[in-house]
N, C-alpha and C positions, 0 to 999 in steps of 0.2 A: 509739405511735410504733414504727417498724421496729426490730428488733434490729440491733445492729453485727454484721457479718459478717466473720469471720476465715478465711483459707484458711491451713492449717499444713501445711508439708511438711517431713517429717523421716524418714529411714529408720529411726529407732528411735522411731517414733511411739507404739509399745505402751508404752514406758517413761515416757510423757508423761501417762499417765492421771491422776494427781493434779491436774496444771495444767489438763487439759482439763475435769476435773469441777468444778475451782474457776471457771473461766470461765463454763461453762454455769449454774453456780449464781449467777453475777452478772448473768446475762441476755444472755451473748453467744452468737451462733449460729457454731460452730466446725465447718469443713469439714476433714478431715484426709486427707493422701496420704502415701505412703512415698518418693516420687523426683520428681525434677524433670520428668520427661516427663508423669507423671500431673497434677503441679501446673499445668503449662500447659494440658493438656486440659481440665482442671476449672476453670481460671480462664477459658478461652475460652466455656465453657458458662453461667458464672454471670452474671446480668444486671449485678450489682455488688457488689464486695468492697470492704470498707472498709480492711482490712489484710491483707498477706501477711507470714507468718512463713516464712523460709527457713533450713534448716540447710545450713551452707556445705559440709560434708564428706559430700554424698550420693553413692552410686555411680551410674554413667551420668553424667547431667548435674550438675555441681556446682552450688552455691547461686548462685555468681557468673554461671555460665552460664545458670541459670534466670532469675536477676534480669534479665539482659540481655534474654532473651526476653519478659518480662512488661513490661519497660519499652518495647519495641518495639510491642507491643500498646497499651500506655497509659502515656506518659512520666509522667504524674502520680499514678500508683498509689503509696500509701505502703507502703513495704517495711520490715521489720525483719529484720536478719541474725542468726542465733543459731548459734554454733559453739564448738568446743572449742579452736580454734586462736586463739592471741593474737599470732601474727606480724604484725609492723608493716606489711609489704607487702600483707597480706590485708585488713587494716583500711582502709588506705589506697585499695586498688582497690575495695573496697565503698563507702566513703564518696564516691569519685570517681564512682560510678555512682549516686549520689543517693539513697542510702538514708535512712530517716528516724531510724533507731537502729540500735545494735549491740550485743547482749548475748552474754557469755560463759557457756558451760555450766558447771556446772549452773545453771539458773535457778530461783529460786523464784517462786511464784504472785504475790507482791506486786511483784516486779519487772516481771513481764508486766503486771499492772494498771496500774502507774505508766506504763509504756511506752504503753499503750493510752489512758490519760487524756491523757498529753502529745501524743499524735497527733490523737485524735479530738476531745477537748475543746478543743486549741488551735484547731482549726478553728472548733469552735462558738463559742468566746469571741470570735476574730477577727470572726465573722459577727455575733454579737450586738453587740460593741463598735462595728463599723462602722455597724449599723442604728441603734444607739442615738445615735450621733454625727451620722448624716445626719437623723434625726428632729429633733434640735436645731436643725440648720443648716437644714432644710426651710423653717421660718418666715422666717428671715433672707433666705434666696434669694427667697422669694415676695415679700417687701417689696421687696427690690431690683428685682425684675423690674417691679414696678408703682409705681416711684418716680421715673419720667421720667428715665431713665439718659442720658448722654450717650455717645459712641462709645468713650471709655476704659472707662465703667462697664460697657457690654455686653461688652467684651473680659473684664474681670474676672469677670463673672457666668458668662460661656461658660467660662473657666478652671476656675472652681469645679465647674460641672456636669460638664465632663469628667472632672476629677480625681475625682469622686464616682462617675462612671459606671465608671471603671477600678477603683477601690476595691470598690464594690458588686459589680462582675464577679468580681473575684479573691475575694470572699468568699462566692460562690455564693448570695446573698441574693436569692430569686426575688421576694418580696414587695416589698422596697426597690427592685429593679430596676423593677417596674411603676410605683411612685409617682415614681421619678426620670424615667421616660420621659413620664409625663403632665406633670411639671413642666418638662422640656425642651419639650415641645409648647407649653406655655403661654408659655414664654421665646420661642419662635420666633414665636408669634403676636404678642406685644408688639414683638419685634425688627422684624418685617416691618412693623408700624405705623411703627415709628421711622424705617425706611429710606424707606417710601413718603413720609413727610412731609420727610424732609431730603435725598433723594439729589440731585435736581436743584441744590439749593443747594450741595451740596459740589462738584459738577462745576464750577459757576459761580464759586465762590470756594475754590479749592484750598487756599489760604493758610490758610483757617480750617476746613478739613475734616480728617478723620482721613487718615492717609497712605494714599494711593490707588495703583493699580497703575502709573500713569505715572511716578510720582515715586519708584518702589522703588530703581531703581538709583542716581540721584542723590542720594538721601538715605542709603541703607543700604550701598551698595557702593563707589561711586566715592571717597566721603571716607575710606574704609578702606584704599585702596591705598597700599603702601609700596614704596619703591625696592628695599629689601634683603629683602623677603618676598613670595614669589610668593602670589597670592590665587586661589582657586577658588570661583567662583559655581556652585553645584549646584542647579538648578531641577528639582525633582522634581515632574512634572505631577500635579495631582489629590491632593496631599498634605494631608490634613486635620490639625487640631491634635492631635487624639488619636492619629493615626498617626504624628506626629512624637514624642509622647511614647513611643510603642511602641519606636521605632528609637532613642531617645535614650540608653538604658543602653548598647547596643552601641557607639555612637560615643563615649561618655564614658569608655570604657576607653583610648582612644587620643587623644582630643581633649578640650580643656577649653573649657567654655561661657564665652565673654566676654560675649555679650548675648543675651538671649531676649526677641524683641519680636514685633509683630504689625503687619499692614497690612490694609486692606479691599480685597478684589478688587472691581473695577468691574463694573457690568452691561453685558451678559449675564456671568454668571460661567461663561464658556466659554472653551476655549483660543484660538478664532480672535480674539476680542476682547481677553480679558485678557492673554494672553502676548504678542500683537502690541503691546498697549499697553505692557508692561513693557519691551520691547526698543526701541520707538520713543522712549519717553518723551513719548508723546503720547496723547491720547483717541482712540480710533477714528475719530470724525468728522474730526479732523484730519489723521490718516494719509491717509484717502481724499481729503482736499482738498489737502494740500500734498505728499503722496508717494504719488499714486494708483497709480503703476506697481506699488506693494508692497501694494495691497489689492485683494481680492476680496470681493463683497458674498455673502451666504449662498445667493443662487439662481444664481450664477456658477459655471462649471466650473473645476475646478482646485484643487490644494492651498492652504488658507487660510492655513497658517503657513510657507509656503516661502520667505518673504524675512526671516526673523528676523535672519540674519547682517547683511544689508544695513541693517536697521533699527537694529541694535545698532552698526555701524559709524558710521552717521550720528550717532547719539546721543553716541558716545564722542567723535568729533571735535567736536561742538558743545558738550557739557558740560565735557569735561576742557581741552579747548584746548590740550594739549600732547602730544607723542608718547609714547604708552605702546604696550608689545608687548602684543598680546592676541590670542586665538584663541576661536573658537567650535566646539563639538562637539556634535552631535545624536545621541542613541543611541535607535534604534527597533526594533533587533533584537538577538539573542543574538552575532551576528558583530560587530556594531560594538561591543558591551559588551566582548567579548573583546579587540577591538582597543585600546579604551580603556585596558584593564588593561596591555597590553604596551607602551603609548605613554606612560603617565602621567608617568614621568619627564621625558620630552621637554616636556610642557606646563609644567614648573617653570621653564622658560626664559623663560615669558611673566611680565609683570606681573601679568595677569589672563587666566584661562581660564573660559569660560563653558560649563557642561555641562548639556545639556537632556536629562532622562531620562524617557523616556515610559511605563515599566513599569506604573505605578499606574493611569494612564489606560487602558492596554491591558487590565488586570486587570478594571477597572471595566466596561469594554464586554464583555469576555469572560464575565464573571458574568452580566450580562444575557441573553446568547445561549446559555450553555452550562448544562446542568442540573448537572452534577457541581460547577461552581463556585458555583451558587446555595446548594449544600448547604454547601460548604466556606467560604463566605462569607455565611452565612445572616443575619447581623446584625453590628451595629458592633463586637461583642466577636471574633467569628469574623474580620470584616475586618481588624482590628487585627493579630490573630495571624498571618493570612496575609502581611500587610504585613511584620511583623517577620521572619517565617521566609523570605521572599523576600529582604530586605535582607541578612540575616546570611549568606546563601549566595550571594550575587549577585557577579558579577565587579565591580561597582561598588565594593562594600565591600572586596573584595580590592585594588582599585587604591587607595582612599582609606587602608587599612592601610599599604600600601607606602610612601607618602610621608610618613609620620609619622617617618621618620628623618632628616626635613629641617624646617626652620623654615617651617611653611606654615599660611596663614590659609585657613579653610574657612566659607564663608557658604552656609547652606542656606535656600531659599526654595521657593515654589510659585507657580502662577498662580490656582488656584482651589480649593475642596475639593468635596465631593459630599455630598448628603442622601438619606437611604434614603426613598423617596416611598411614600404611602400613601392619598392622596385624590384621586380623578380629578375632573377638571373638562372639561366639553364645550367644545370651540372649533370654529368653522366658519371656513374661509378658502379663498382661491382656490389654484390649482395651484400658484402660486409661493411659497406661505406655506412658512416653515422646518419642518423636521421634528423639531427639538429638543423634549424633553418639557417643558422648564421655561421656555422662552421662545419667542415667535413674533415674527416680522416679515412684515407683508404688508400688502394692501389689503382694505378692506371685511372686517375680521375681527368675528366675533361671538363673544362669550365673557361670562362670569359676572364682573361688575365687582367684585364683592367678593372675587374670588379673586386678584386681579392688581394690580399697579403698571403703568398704562396711560401711555405716553409718546407723545403725539400730534404733539408737536415734537421730533423726534429730536435736532436740534441743541442744545437745551436740556439734554440729557443727554449731550452728546459723542459722539453716535452719527451715522455716515452715513445719509443718506436714499436708500434704493434708488429709490423713487418718489415723485412730489410728494404722495401720499396716503398714505404708509407709516407705519404704526403698530407700535410694540413693545409687547409685553405680557410681564410677568416674572411667574412664579408666586411666590406667597408660602407660607410654612411649608412642608408636605410635600405640597404639590399638584403633580398632573402633569397635563398637558394631553393630551386624547384627541379624536379626530374621531367624530362620530357613526357612521360605517361601522365594522362589526365591533367595536363599542364593548366587548362583553362580554369578546371574546377578547382584545384589547389591554389591557383593564383587568386581567384575570388575568395577563397576561404580563408586564407591567410594574411591578404592585404588589410593593413591598418590594425592588425595584432601586435601585441608587445612581446617582443622575442629578445634573446640575448645568446651570447656566444662569439659575437663578432667585435668589430672596432667601431666605436662611436663615443662621443663625449657622455651620453647618458649611461653607457654600459661601463666604462673604463673609469671615469672620474667619481670616486666614491666618497662618502662622508665618513668621517670618524670624529665623534664628539665626546668630550670628558665633562661630566656635570657632578655637582655634589648637592645632596638634600639641603634645603634652605632651613 
């Protein structure tokens, strides 16, 4: 086992020889420096430091200034402040900078040892407890996955898996993370079978189906409208359930959660189909049939979601059957986001304001194309972290915080999620076949049947039929479709990217949350 590494900065380091000797005898690796500048330089050269001890009253850079620099390099670094100064403002400033402990000089070796045990062993104990608890839960989840779950049961299992994913990620248990990843893959395998077996039945009998995209507004938004309380329906494109959990603590400081529920995105789990369906209150096939002026098939030129306002207007007039004042706002760039922040109070004059925010979708696409974002959002943990960081510093959150001085209802939803793909599957199609990696629609498609849900009669799945012989196929589990041309290049290019359009827990089971300002 590697030694615990300590970086200790104190301008009186020579007077601390008894403490240093004590720690070395206990098996700790202690690196000493006599000022803040050297502490920062030494910290940068070390591959990993478990704990940093900082004297507050050093010449040059003070301990607090050194702390700030170290936290800029690594916000999660464990730091202990050691000082002669008992002034309350110094303590408060240090605690506000997220130190792990605060010791007053002179410190005896046992005090230091207790602090180290508290910091290091606390992490170990959390990791061991999390691993132990998950090992006990593993068998229960496995039994549920293979027990013939219904749509509600699959949501509950997905909830458990995501909650464990977050706990295990926070505890840094690599071994448990690998086991959980395998269990999630097994869950997606069985979930895909469940959807393949039931999907057409859901579309044809929505009264006995889980809540699907076209019924989202009529079930979860319209019934909640109140004459004396403005409602904001915020649709965050591509928001997965785990990403909702990442931003939930931020929102919960200002908003009270009244209801936390879910719905199933229709297929394809892509913006063109699922979001148009939400705003129209119809399946895509019915939009194409009854409101054809607002529908473009995949191979047609033009923006596929350019008529959301018109579809929403039609649904409001049809479903509510009374005059309500509503607005639709679509945020696709930073300037529009800033305008939202400036105008947010104006929207409170409405009964309902629908805000479509596209950042997470753009982040997903940019991550596929930009190497730096592939590193920043390399896996689910990093993707959640990036989503949280964006939201916390976004004009959107600034706007939502502003209006909490009023009695406001906030409903947050999405159109679909994304899955990190890892298994390629070859598809051959004609020139009009869609380019999406998780679903294809075209004529004369050739594909591996075991990898897909095939829909030869699009009408049966609530889908339009671009041509008389059009077939839809949807990738199951973590599969992504590739053409034989340049297969190896595109296989490497798209592997481990976040995609949508197909069948998986992450894409289909979507959060819908109702909150009110505190």
